[in-house]
N, C-alpha and C positions, 0 to 999 in steps of 0.2 A: 476368894469367894466369901469371905466372912461378912461382907456387906450385903450378901444376898440371902434370901430365904428360898430354900429349895423344897418343892413339893414332889414327893415320889410316891406313886400309888401303892406299890407292893413292897413287902419287906425285903425281898431280894434286890429290888432296885435301890432302895434306901441304903442297904448294906454296900452295894457296889459303889454308889455315889459317895457315901461317907468315907470309904476306904481310900478314895482317890482325891477328894476335894478338900483336904486339910481342915480348916476351921469353919466350914460351911454349916449353917443351921439347916439340917435336913429333917423333914417331917414326913412320916409315912401317913398317907391319907386314906388308904383303902381303895378298893376297886369298884367302879361303877358310878353312875350319876348320883344315887342317893348318898353314898358315903362321901363323894366329892363335894356335894352341897353342904353337908355338915362340916367337913374339913375346911371349906372356904371361910366359914364363920370363925373357926379357931385360928386360921392362918392370918386373918385380918388383925388379930391382936399381937402378932409376933413382930419383932423389930426386923429391920432390913431395908435397904434403900431401893431394892427391886425384888421381884419374885419370879422365879423360874419354875416351870414344871419340867422335870426330867424323868425319863423312863422309856419303856418299850412301846412299840406301836405295830400295827399291821400295815404293810405296803399294799397299794391298790392296783398297781399296773405291772405289766410283764417285765419291765426293766428293774423293778425293785428287788433287792436282795437282802438277806439277813446281814446286819452289821452296817447297813447304810444309815446315814444320819439325816434326819428330817428337821429342818428349821421351819417352824410354822410362821407364815406371815399373817395368817388369820385362822382362828378356830371357830367352828360353828356346830350347832346341834342338828342331827338328822331329823327334819320335820316330818318325814314319812313314818316315824315311830311315835308320833304324837307329841313330840317335844315342841315347846314354843320356839319360834324363830329367834335364835340368839347367835350373834356374830360378834367376835371380839378380835380387834386388831392387836397384833403382837408388836409393841413398840420397839422391843429389843432385837427384832429379827436381823436387821442389817449388821448391827454390832456383833451378834452371835455368829453370823456367816463369816465376817472378817476374822473372828477368833478361831473358827474351826477349819476354814479352808487352808489347804497346804500342809496338813498334818497327816497325810497318808490315808485319809478316810474319804469315802464317797459322800459328798454333802449335797443335798437338794433342798430347795426352798419352794414352798407352796402352801396350799390350804390343807388343813387337817379337819376331818369331820368326826364328830363324837357321837357314839351310839350307846344303846343300853345293853347289848349283848354282843358276843364275839361275832365278827363278820367273816364268814367263810364262803367259799364257792362263788355262786352267782351274786351274792350280796356285795362282794368286793367290786364286781363290775358295775353294779348299780350305783354304788357310792362314788366310784371313779368317774362315772358319766356325769355326776353332779359337780365335778370340778376339783375334787380333793385328790391328793396324791398319797395320803395316809389316813389311818383311822385309829382312834383310841376310845376309851370309855370314861374319860375324866376331864380333860383340859378345859373345855368351855365352862364347866361347872366349878372348876377350881379358880378360874379367873377373878371372880369377885373378891377372893382373898387378897389380891394385890392392892385393893383399894385405889388410892391415888398414885401408888408406886408404879414404875415401869414394869411391864409384864412380858415374859417371853416363854416359848415352849420349844424344847429340843427333845425329840424322840428318836430312838434307834429302832430300826426295823427288826422285829423278831421273826416274823414270817410274812410271806407274800403269796400271790397266786401260784407261782411256780415252786414255792417252798413252804407249803402249809405245814403247820405244827404236827398234824396227824400222819405225816409221811415218814418213811424209815430214816432218812438222813436229817431229820429235824434237830437232832442233838448237836450236830456240827454247826448248824445255823444259830442255835441258842448260845453256843460257846462264842462264836464270832460276834454275836450281838452283845453279850456280856462284856467282852473285851472292849468293844467300841464304846459302850456306855461308860466304862471306867476312863477311857481316853478322853471322852467328852468332858466328864467331870474334872479331870486333871487340867484340861485346857482352859476351863472356865474358872479355876480356883482363885485367880487374882482379878477377875473381872470386877470393875467398879464403875457402874453406870453413873453418868453425870460428872465424872472427873475430866 
């Protein structure tokens, strides 16, 4: 993974990824669109043949469970929050799916919508109705940091409609998600796009 630049929004995500990804260049970017936009400018100056966004996300449908791996084929901003329409294709999606499939993790491919605040309750259903299978608060705004490099997004579901963070058994889901994120980072450590 040393040829990759990895953007991880939260400190805990960066620590989990760094501990499993060998010599990866991992940068903590901060949570939310404002921090992601600032971080994208900084990421553009870092070396690496490709850029990945790795971290946690929220699942949007009833089949989604903590620990499930989401490979984004496209990321986009939720326009109903006043964001300009931004859609970014994830060129590394197919290569990432090949790397992650068959490793004992549930892997799904689809669209990921980016929002300004946590999506809970009915908000999840609204976002899912727009075509996304997962939600986060950074990926589309981090994408410009890739510049001309190939870009990819892999997120691990932390919570979902049936397993929301505020419920009593949320700790078990968080442990499962953390374990899956480390496995994802380990599986991608020797990924070398373009070889």
